[in-house]
Legacy VTK file of the C-alpha trace (Angstrom):
# vtk DataFile Version 3.0
C-alpha trace
ASCII
DATASET POLYDATA
POINTS 225 float
-5.690 123.169 19.437
-1.914 122.767 19.440
-0.984 119.139 20.126
2.404 117.419 20.222
2.437 113.635 20.003
5.499 111.495 20.650
5.344 107.890 19.486
7.630 105.017 20.363
8.018 101.367 19.469
4.745 100.431 21.162
2.675 101.988 18.390
4.332 99.819 15.728
4.384 96.625 17.798
0.834 95.773 16.776
1.941 96.016 13.147
4.377 93.186 13.826
7.555 95.163 14.483
9.366 94.172 17.639
9.928 96.848 20.243
13.358 98.423 20.303
14.721 96.813 23.427
13.427 93.520 24.809
13.463 92.635 28.510
16.776 90.832 28.020
18.401 94.009 26.682
18.634 92.714 23.117
17.234 94.208 19.926
16.270 91.513 17.418
18.649 89.109 19.202
21.621 91.478 18.966
23.338 93.477 21.665
22.648 97.180 21.245
26.406 97.804 21.461
26.960 95.610 18.397
24.472 97.244 16.012
23.397 100.672 17.277
26.523 102.671 18.093
29.107 104.495 15.982
31.723 102.160 17.470
29.806 99.131 16.218
29.803 100.552 12.690
33.543 101.195 12.839
34.236 97.733 14.276
32.002 95.632 12.018
30.214 97.658 9.322
29.142 94.513 7.460
27.168 93.307 10.485
25.539 96.707 10.912
24.507 96.792 7.247
23.034 93.288 7.465
21.141 94.164 10.620
19.510 97.259 9.132
18.809 95.484 5.847
16.670 93.084 7.876
14.982 95.921 9.755
14.259 97.650 6.438
12.738 94.460 5.041
10.573 93.926 8.130
9.353 97.531 8.084
8.449 97.317 4.392
6.374 94.197 5.023
4.529 95.704 8.018
1.298 97.648 7.573
0.101 100.723 9.457
-2.488 99.993 12.122
-5.509 101.776 13.594
-3.316 103.950 15.840
-1.328 105.263 12.881
-4.528 106.029 10.976
-6.049 107.769 13.993
-3.106 110.160 14.294
-3.462 111.047 10.619
-7.098 111.930 11.356
-6.009 113.995 14.356
-3.866 116.177 12.101
-6.951 117.027 10.039
-8.712 118.476 13.091
-5.920 120.091 15.096
-2.487 121.678 14.777
-0.441 118.518 15.287
3.308 118.107 15.631
3.989 114.383 15.296
7.382 113.286 16.628
8.472 109.658 16.483
11.338 107.699 17.946
10.599 104.981 15.396
12.636 104.536 12.246
9.879 102.869 10.194
7.585 104.777 7.825
4.258 103.480 9.136
3.087 106.964 10.121
3.611 108.209 6.579
1.911 105.171 5.072
-0.921 105.676 7.541
-1.547 109.131 6.086
0.534 111.438 8.279
2.587 114.154 6.633
5.560 116.087 8.040
6.529 113.433 10.594
9.587 114.387 12.660
11.897 111.357 12.845
14.117 112.303 15.762
16.063 109.023 15.548
16.390 108.899 11.774
14.722 106.642 9.227
15.378 103.251 7.662
14.501 104.534 4.206
17.306 107.094 4.320
21.047 106.554 3.837
23.820 108.793 5.164
27.387 109.161 3.949
29.784 108.843 6.874
32.353 110.850 4.876
30.552 113.892 3.498
27.208 113.839 5.336
25.079 113.563 2.201
21.646 111.918 2.596
19.675 110.047 -0.058
16.847 107.492 -0.281
18.283 104.201 0.901
18.398 101.180 -1.374
16.556 98.142 -0.049
19.922 96.586 0.760
23.208 98.311 1.515
26.665 96.950 2.233
30.233 98.110 2.747
30.578 98.770 -0.999
27.519 101.024 -1.348
28.809 104.348 -2.746
27.676 107.811 -1.808
26.038 109.415 -4.887
27.648 112.755 -4.029
31.272 112.033 -3.074
31.556 108.510 -4.480
33.112 107.003 -1.364
31.883 103.607 -0.168
30.976 104.949 3.260
27.199 104.647 3.261
25.568 103.975 6.636
21.961 103.884 7.820
20.619 107.359 8.554
19.860 106.283 12.105
20.699 108.163 15.301
22.767 105.688 17.282
23.565 105.758 20.976
26.105 108.497 21.546
24.753 110.645 18.688
22.500 113.701 18.873
18.838 113.220 17.854
17.580 115.194 14.885
15.367 118.328 14.901
15.670 118.999 18.640
15.253 122.783 18.394
12.007 122.327 16.481
10.751 119.738 18.981
11.513 121.815 22.090
9.799 124.811 20.514
6.673 122.775 19.726
6.569 121.409 23.285
6.731 124.927 24.702
3.698 125.973 22.662
1.645 122.789 23.085
-1.733 122.727 24.800
-1.640 118.922 24.887
1.351 116.594 24.906
0.710 112.883 24.407
3.293 110.100 24.585
2.187 106.888 22.901
3.933 103.533 23.244
7.128 104.875 24.796
9.172 103.315 27.581
10.442 106.555 29.093
13.936 105.097 29.282
15.634 106.917 26.399
16.555 110.587 26.664
16.012 113.265 25.533
12.552 111.959 24.541
11.924 110.768 28.093
12.126 114.385 29.230
9.497 115.742 26.853
6.622 115.252 29.279
8.349 117.135 32.069
9.232 119.998 29.723
5.740 120.244 28.241
4.129 120.119 31.684
6.343 122.954 32.934
5.227 124.992 29.940
1.548 124.490 30.734
0.506 121.560 28.534
-1.866 118.834 29.625
0.266 115.694 29.480
-1.230 112.297 28.646
0.452 108.916 28.491
-1.074 106.172 26.316
0.680 102.866 26.823
0.365 99.196 27.708
1.850 100.026 31.115
3.008 103.129 32.896
6.385 104.298 31.650
9.511 105.048 33.646
8.501 108.741 33.652
4.778 108.310 34.329
4.985 110.902 37.114
5.361 113.615 34.460
1.858 112.984 33.085
-1.511 114.209 34.307
-3.416 111.270 32.845
-2.664 107.679 31.899
-4.649 105.647 29.399
-3.638 102.003 29.572
-4.218 99.454 26.817
-3.233 98.413 23.272
-2.458 101.367 21.000
-4.887 100.151 18.323
-7.719 100.504 20.832
-6.856 103.453 23.032
-5.394 105.841 20.441
-8.483 105.900 18.156
-10.711 106.304 21.247
-8.585 109.184 22.552
-8.562 110.930 19.164
-12.331 110.514 18.819
-12.837 112.048 22.262
-10.928 115.258 21.538
-13.152 118.280 20.920
LINES 1 226
225 0 1 2 3 4 5 6 7 8 9 10 11 12 13 14 15 16 17 18 19 20 21 22 23 24 25 26 27 28 29 30 31 32 33 34 35 36 37 38 39 40 41 42 43 44 45 46 47 48 49 50 51 52 53 54 55 56 57 58 59 60 61 62 63 64 65 66 67 68 69 70 71 72 73 74 75 76 77 78 79 80 81 82 83 84 85 86 87 88 89 90 91 92 93 94 95 96 97 98 99 100 101 102 103 104 105 106 107 108 109 110 111 112 113 114 115 116 117 118 119 120 121 122 123 124 125 126 127 128 129 130 131 132 133 134 135 136 137 138 139 140 141 142 143 144 145 146 147 148 149 150 151 152 153 154 155 156 157 158 159 160 161 162 163 164 165 166 167 168 169 170 171 172 173 174 175 176 177 178 179 180 181 182 183 184 185 186 187 188 189 190 191 192 193 194 195 196 197 198 199 200 201 202 203 204 205 206 207 208 209 210 211 212 213 214 215 216 217 218 219 220 221 222 223 224
């Protein structure tokens, strides 16, 4: 069976990582505009580096949970395309291979000058050089607001061929990911939402499974033929 799964911050929350955007509009006590836009990086790169150094540290200390492990098991039984909005590596450490990180990854660095990517050091700053061009223009390899998510052609293609599309722990507030359910449904997939509450785009799903990801994701995976 061809299955596409999209995961959001809700799947990592039970591993101790705070969800991307709190009710007050802040991310880890910072305004999104100050740490997650190209303009923020241009205005105060030192702050942006410090912010992502802390996120990298928190992600390294977190451990994959039962939902991450369940999705790794799912890939052993079905043709799974696993897409995540998360920038941590908990899916990989939970046993999943070939994860599509549409919003980038904390463990990757990107040169703002030449576009070269390399494994990120634990800590970066405004003096971190690019190993290819030598310029001190390293930035987190994160898709910020105003930038285009990665691997979109591959994701749209997978959605068009999916028999099942499942969104796990997503708010439905951030596009283009928020439109995946509608697209998959149009193309004939059964669409399932697994979340603590219904998302902003819950109307796009045929079924809703409500509860903590560590409980409902393993149960859903176990119930698939």
